[in-house]
N, C-alpha and C positions, 0 to 999 in steps of 0.2 A: 504493500500500500504506500510505500515511501517513494515511488517513482516521481522524479521531478524535484525532489528535495535534496539539498546538500547540507551537511552538518560540519560545524567547526571542528568537532572531535575527530572527524575523518580526514579533513583536508587541511586543517590548520588555519590560524587567523589571517595570515598574509594572503592565502588563496581566497578566503572569504572576502577580504577587503577588495581584492581585485574583481571578484564576482559582483560585488555590490556596485562597483563603478560601471559594470557591464549590464546593469539593469536588474540584478537580482534583488528581491524584496525580502526583508526580514519577516519571518513568519512568527517566530517566538525565539526565546533565548537559545542561541546556538544552532538555529535552523533557518535556511533561506530557500527561496525558489524563484524561478523566472516566471513572470506573468506577462502575457501579451499586452502591448500598449493600447490596443483598440478595444479593450473590455469596457463595457458600461459599468457604472458604479455598482449596481446590484450584482453583476456577474463577478466583479472583483471581490466584493464582500463575501460572496458565496464561495469562491475559490479559496480565499484566504482562510475562511472558517474551516473548510475541509482540510486544508493544509495544516492548520493548527492541530487538528485531530491526528493527522498522520505523524506530525512531529512529536506530539505528546505521547502517542502510542509507542514510538521508537525510543523515547528518552526516559519515560517513567519506569520505575522499578517496583512500584507498589501494586497490590491487587486491586486495581481500579477498573471501573466499567463506565464508559461514556453514558451520560444520562440527560434527562430533561430536554431542553431545546437543542442541545448538541446531538443527542440521540435522535431527535425528530429530524434534524438535518441529515444525519447519516441514513436514516430510513427512507429519505427522499421526499419528505413531506414539506409543504409550504410553511413559511414563517412570515409573520407580519414584518419583522426586522431580524436581521442576523445579529446575534449577540457576539460582541467582541471577546467574550470570555468562553472558555471551554469548561463544560460541566461534567463532573465525575461523581460517582458514588464509590466510596471505599469504606472498609470496616473500622479503620482507626486513623487517628491523626498522624501525619508523618513527623519524623524527628526534626527535619529541617524547618526553617522559618516559613517556608511556603513559597508559592509562585503566584504573583499577582495576576497572571493570565488564566489561572485556574480557579474555578469555584468548586470546592469540595463539599459533598453532602455525605455526612458520616452516618452510616447505618449498615446493618447486615443485609445483604441482598440474596434472597433465595435463588437456588440454581434455576428454578422455573422462570425467574425474571431476567435471566441472562440469555443472550444470543450473540452471534457473530455477524457483523455486517461490514463489508469492504475490508475484511481481514482483521478487524479489531473488535474487542469485547464491547457490547452495547446492551442497554436494557431492552427487554423484549417489547413487542408491539403494545401489549396490554399495559405493562408497567410504564412505558414512555408516555402513553396517553394519560394515564392516571397522574403521573408526576406533572406533566404540562398543564393538565386541566385544573389542578389545584394550586399551582404556584405562579403562573403567569397572570398578567392583567387579563380580566375576563375576555376582552376583545381578542387579544393575542392568543389566548387559550382556545377560543372558538375557531380561529383560523387554523391552528394546528390540528385540532380534533376533526374538523370538517375534512381537512386534507387526508388525515389518517383513515377516516371512514371511506373516503373516495378510493384511496389506494387499496384498502383491504377488500372492499366490496366490488370494485371495478365498475361502479355506477357511471353512467353517462346521461346525456339529455333524455334518452328514451326510457331510462329507469327500469331495467328488467326486473321481473319478479325475483329471480335468483339473487340479483344484487341487493334488492331491498331486504330480502330475508337474511342475507349475510350481514348486512349492516345492523339489523335489529337484533340478531343473535349476539353480535359483538357488544352492542349497547347493553343488552341484558346481562351479559357476563361482567362487564365493567361495573354496572350498578350493583351487582351482587358482591363484587369485591369491595366496593365502597361501603356496603352494609357491614362488612366485617371490620371496617376501619372506623366505625362510629365513634365520634368524639375527637378524631384526629384533626390536626391543623389543615385547613383548606378543604375540608370534606364538603361543606355546603356549596362552595363554588364549584368543586369538581363535579358534584352531582348535577348542578344546574347546567353547567357547560355540556356535559355528556348528554343530558336530556335534550338540549337545544341543538346539538350537532346534527349535521346533515351532509352526507357525502355527495349530494347533488350540487353543492356550491363549487364553482369551478375556479375560483381565484381568491386570494386574500382580500381583495377589494369587495367582492360579493359577500364574503363572510362578515367583514367589518360593517357593511351596509345593513345586513340582517341583524347584527348585534345591536345597532342603534335602535332598531324597532323592538326586538323581542326583549331587550333588557329593560324597556320601559313598560312592559306588560301588554303590548298590543298583540293580538292573536298572530301566531307565526304565519308568514306568507308561504305560498306554494313556490317551490323552486323549480326552475326550468318549466315554467307554465306554458303549455302548448297553445298557440293561437293560429288558427287557419286564416290566411289572408289571400287576396287576389294574386299575390306574388309567391304563394306557397305557404308551407307550414314553418312557422318560426317558434323558437323556444326562448321566452323572455327570462331574464335572470331570476326575478322573483316578482310575485304579485298576488293579488286577491281577486277571486270571483265573488261578487256581492250578490245578495238575495234579489236585488232589482235587475240583475243581469249585467250591471256595469263591471268592467274589468279595470283594475288599477295595476299598472305595470311599472316596475322600477328597473332601469337598465343602468349597469355600471360600465363606464367606458375607461378601462385601464390602459396604461401604456403597453402592457403585454399584448392586449388584443390588437392594437394597431401595429405593433412591431411584427407580430406573427402574420397578420394579414397583408401588410403593406409590401414587404420585401422590395423596398425601393420605390413604391408607387403610393405615397400617402394620399394624394388627391383622389385616386380611384377608390381607396378605402373609405374616405369621408363620403363620397358620393353613394357608395354601397350602403353605408350606415344610414344616410339620409333617406334613401329609397326604402330601406327596411322600416324605419320609423314612420314614414308616411303610410306605408301599407298597414302597420299596426294601428295607427290612429284612424284609418278609414273603417276599421271594424267597430269603431265606437269606444275603443279602449282609451283610458287616460294614461298617458305615458310620461313618466318622470325620468330624467337623465341625471346621472351623477358621475363625478370624476373624483380623483384622489384628493383634490383640494376640498371637496365637500366633506370628506371623511374626517378632516381636521377640525370641523366644527359640528359635532354631533347634535347639539341643541338646535341649530338652524336647520340642519338636514332633517331631523325628526319633525320639525314644524312643517316642512314642505310635504312630507309624507302624511302627517296627521291631517293636514288641511284637505288632502285628496280623499280621505276616508270618511265614512259617515260617523257622526258622534257616538253612535252605539258601540263602535269598535274601540274607542279610546276614552270615553267619558269616565269609566271606572278603572282605567288602567293605572297600575302602580308599579314602581320599580321592582324588579324581580330579585329577591335575595340570592346572592351568588353570581348574578350577572352584572351587577353594578359594583365597582370597586369600593371597598371600605376605606374611607379616608384614614390615613395614618395620623395618630395624635402628634401634635407639634411638641417638640422638645422644649422644656423650660429654658429660658435664657440663662447662661452661666454668669 
């Protein structure tokens, strides 16, 4: 798994200094790698995070297993943001003063909660979901668990029955494991996130947009809601079919969508998206579009969605325990 990495211990400091001048990037103490210059920021962050795992696996001498969001990354799941730290579970504290690049979680890890991914020890799928669901910000946790459910179930827009069954079986198993942890830290949040998770979410942006709604107690939307139009069958990111026949659709326009579709022709993609939206509106649907910038102001975004829904859907809505972050108490001034 260490392909592409070079270590000071193998080559010596002078060679490493020369490599740094030739474009090698420091991954962690004593480890470097070459990154292409044309990487986008998210690609660079992702590559560096994986490289930090590679380097730590090669350098550490403790019985450590990659965990939490680091394990999610290794399993190939989506993250809202890539953590600059590497998370590990190990049974005891090391003798040394520690490494600032590592976040160590000290606990005994059962063998059933261990696996190997990319040649390194990683927490199992179930354990990684539980750890992320209970420790991350609820929005970030939902992003991870949505992606994990999608990965495990193989769900796509058409939502096969087999995929749905696999997802619900996993949900049931996870909730049963949480029942055995009753009273543990993060249990309320983990339960709420796992209950709200849905493998039909196709991107972190879609998961984040849904979190804005469900965390405030509005009935969960349908994901990948099918809409037949004159231009064909489209699947909208999320929406509601109301009793009076009105359809309210929320479309998330992430940069990933445009990058994947454009391939050097952004104008054509914009035209295609405009034609798609026109076709959806012609069915009588109310269409709301959101971008990454909207996700940075959840209150304003929620108000846009709320105003499109009938009062009966939100008048009694209340924040959902576990899906809204608990404010940390301020420290008294010294």
